[in-house]
N, C-alpha and C positions, 0 to 999 in steps of 0.2 A: 531519415528523410522527413521533411515536414509533412503534415497530414494533407493528402491529396484527395481523399475520399469525399464524396458528397455529404454535406451536413444534412442531418435528418435521418441518417441510416446507420446501422451498426457497422463498425470497422474494427480492425484488429486492435487499434489503440484504445477504444472505449469498451470493447468486449469484456475485459476484466471487471470494469465498474458495473456493467449491466448484469454480470454473473455474480455480483456481490462479493468480489474478491478485492476490491480497492478500498483503502481506508480514507480516500480523498473524495470519492463521489459515490452516491448510492444509485441503485437501479431506477429509483423514482426520479432522481435528478437527471439521469440520462434520458428517460422518457420525456420529461418536461423540456429539456434542451432540444431534443429532436422534434418534438411537436412545434416548438417555437420556430425552428428552422424551416419546417415544411410549411408553416403558415407565412413564411416570408420574412421572419425576423432575423436580425443579425446576431450572431453569437458574440459574446464579449471577447475582446482580444486577450489572449493569454500572455501576461507579462511575467515571464519567469527567467531569472538569470541562469538557473541551472539548465533549463531547456535550451536557452540560447547557446550556452557553452557546449552542450551536447550536440547541437546541430553543427556548430563550427568544427568540432573535433571528431565528428562522425567518421570521416575517411581515415583519420589517423588511427582511431580505435579499431576499425575494420582491418586495416592493413597490418597493424601490429598483431592483432589476434590471429589472422590467417597465417602470419609468419610463425607464430608460436606452435601451430599444429601442422605445418608443412604444406600449406596451400598457397604460399606466396607466389608461386609461378603461374597461378591461374588468374585470369582477368575477371573480376566480378563486375557486374553491371546492374542497371536499374531497369525495371519494366517500363516500356514506352508504348504509347498509343498515338499513331500518326506522327511519330518522330518527337513526341514530347513525353517527359516523365509523367506517369499517371498511376492511379490506384487500379489494382486488378480486381475485377468483380468475380465472385464465385459463380461458376456456371449454372448452379441451381438455386442458390440462396441469395437473399438480399444482404450480402456481406461483402465489404470491400477491404482491401489491404494495400497500404503504402509501404513498399519494402525499403529497407536500408540498403540492401544489396541482394543479388542473386548470383549463384555460382554453379556452373556445370562441371562436375568432377568426371573427367573422361576415364581416368584410371582408378580402380578401386584403391582407397586409402583407409587403412585400419587405424582407428584412434582408441587409445586405452586411457582410463583414468590415471592421472598422475597429480595427486594433490600438491606435491612440492613444486610442480611446474605450473600450477593454476589451471589444470585441465580436468574436467569432470564429465564423464559420460553418464547421462541420466537414464540408466536402465539397471536391471539387477546384475547383469554380467560385468558391467563396467567396461564394455568393449563394443564398438560399432564399426562397421565398414561403410565408408561413404562412397557412393557412386551415383551418377545421374545428377538431377537438379536439386539444389539445396537453397534454403532461405537464410539470410543473414540479418541479425538484429544487433545494433550497437546501442549500449546504454551508458550514460554518464551519471554517476550518483555521488553525492557528497557525504552519504552516510557510511559508517564503517562496515566492513564485511562481517556478516553473521554466519554462524555454523549452518543454519538452515536456508541460506540463500541458494537460489534466487526466490524471492516471494512471487506468488502467482501473478500479482499485478505489474511486476517489473520484467516482463518478457515472456515467460512460459506460455500463457494463454494466447498472447499476441502472436507468438511464433507458431503455435498450432493452427491458429486462424490463417496465417500466411501460408503454411504448408497446404492447407485445404484449398485456398484460392489458386495456388500455383500447381497443385497436384505434385508437390515436392516430396522427395524421399527422405530428406533429413533437414535439420535446422540447427543453426549455431547462434547462441546468445553470447555476445562478447560484452562484458561489463567492466567499465573503468571506474575504479574507486578513487575519486578525487584527484586524478592524475598521479596517484601513488602506485597503483597496482591494476593489472588486468587479469580477470578470471574468465575462463571459457566453459560454457555448459553446452554439451552436444546432445541434441534430442532426435529421437525417431518419432514418426507419427504415433500419437497416443490415442488408441481407439476410443477409450472411455471419455477422454477430454473432448475429442472431436465430435463425438455423439452428443455431448452436453452443449457444445457450441451450436450444433445443428438445431437442437431443441430450443436453445435460447433465441435463435433467429426466428423460428416459427412463433414462439411465445411473444417476442417483441413486436412483430408485425400484427399479431392478434390484438395486443394491447393498444397499439397505435391506431388500428382501425376502429376499435370499440371504445376508445377513450378511458381504458381501465388501467389498473396498476397490478403488479404482483402482490400477493399477500404480504403485508409488512412483517418483517422479522426483527425489527428494532423499534424502540420508542420513537426515535427520530423519524423513521419511515412512517409510522402510524400517524404521527402529527402532520406529516406532509400529505398523506392520503386523505385524511379527514380534516381538512383545513377550513371548512365552511360550516361551523356549528349552527344548529337550529335550537331554539329555546323550546324544547318539547320533552315529553316523557314517554319512553317506550317500555314494553314488557320484554324482559330477557327470556330466552329459551331455558328449559329446565337444565340443559347440559352446562349452563353457565355457573351452576352452583359449585362445580369442582374448582373453577378458576377463582370464585369468590372465597371459598374456604382456604384455598392455597394462599391467596393474597393476605387474608386475615392472619393465617398462621405465620407467614413470613414476617409480617409486621411485628407480631408478638416476639418472635425469635430475635429479630433485629433489635427491638427495644431491650430485651433481656441481655443480649450480649453487649449492647451499648452501655447499659448500666454497669455490667461487669467490667468493661474496659475502663470506664471512668473510675470505679472503685479501686481497681488494680493500679491505675496510674496515680491516683491520690496517695495510695499506700507507698508506692515506690518513690514518689516525689518527696514525701515526708521523710523517708529514709535517707535520700540524697541530701536533703537540706540545701545548703549553699554550694555543695559540690556539683560539678557538671558531669562527672563520670564515676561509674562504679563497676566493679567486677565481682563475679560469683562463680565458684567452681563447684559442681555437684559430683556425686559419686559415680556418675556414668561417663565422666571424662569431658563433659561439656564445659566450655568456658563461656560464661554469659556476660556480655558487656551491655551496660545500661547507660544511656546518654540522655541528659537533660540540658541541651545546649543553650547558648545565649546568642541572640540575634543582634548584630551590630549594624547600625545605620550611620553612614558618613554624614558629615555636616553639609548642608546645602545652602548656597547663597540665596538671597531674596531674588525673586523674579520681578524685573522692572518692565514697564511698558516701553516698547522700542521707540515710541514717538514722544514720550514725556518722562517725567521722573516719578510717575505714580507707581507705587508698589503693588503688584498684582498678587504676589504671595510672599509672606514674611520668610525670613531666613530660618532654617532649621538647624539646631545645634547637633553635634554628634551625640548619639544615644545608644543605649544598650538595654535589652529586655530579655527575660527568660522566655523561651518558647512555651506554648501552651500544651505541648505534647512531648512525650519521651520516645526514644527509639531503643529497641532491644535487638541485639545480634547474638546469635548462637555460633560459637566456634568449636568445631569438632577437631580435636588435636589427635593426630595419629601417634 
């Protein structure tokens, strides 16, 4: 379901980013976005083909997934307020959740992990019995399935937030991989994750009211927090010496290994000469493959001004050039 929660507050969909689990948005960006929304600003419209496809295919993904685990005879529904689809607010926290679907399981249904069928129960036993209210999340992704899926930012944290808002007893994440495959992950309420979500809600509102940010954990975040430099000189505390020594030491190590890398590359390139590939087998059974490839560029026609015959860029002939670095691959033969 499209986001129905109020802008300016934490919701299931932006909780992963605020908790630092998203590669696409930082906690500091979430705070800036929510502050702008509370100040009356309009959020930029999200123009994403993948999200649009996900919204259109959501019902198909949910129905297919429920059929895979034997819940096809139940009618799922969406939370409504005054007869209209709405986000559900947590009873005690400033946290909202827009569900993709809710389902009440009248008869206990035991689900077991079956990797071959695309069903994974996310607990140590690999088994769970569904009963009572559950939350459904549908995800459409164009990336290929990975062994450690699902990543925290693509469903698990969002689903835990949804279970908190609805006081649900279970949750199902149904992921469609590029219309090729559906995989189901079944979750129980996870106490540690829900406690961290609760803590995040309190911290978020404190930062919002005080105009502060969480302590930066990346260089990108620290640039964002301290974005208004002043031309002055301050005196650092004595405990800064450890960071200073660590920085100087790391720079020296990097320089040393960069020089070592360049000398090793130079030696190997000299051995390859005009050859692009070489192999070496040592006495441990390793087969070492060294490549110094050639980069080929296709010919490009000249770029002409669309309104006249003026040449904006000259034509480029086909060309080839050795790359400036080598690659080494170790092959362990059994």
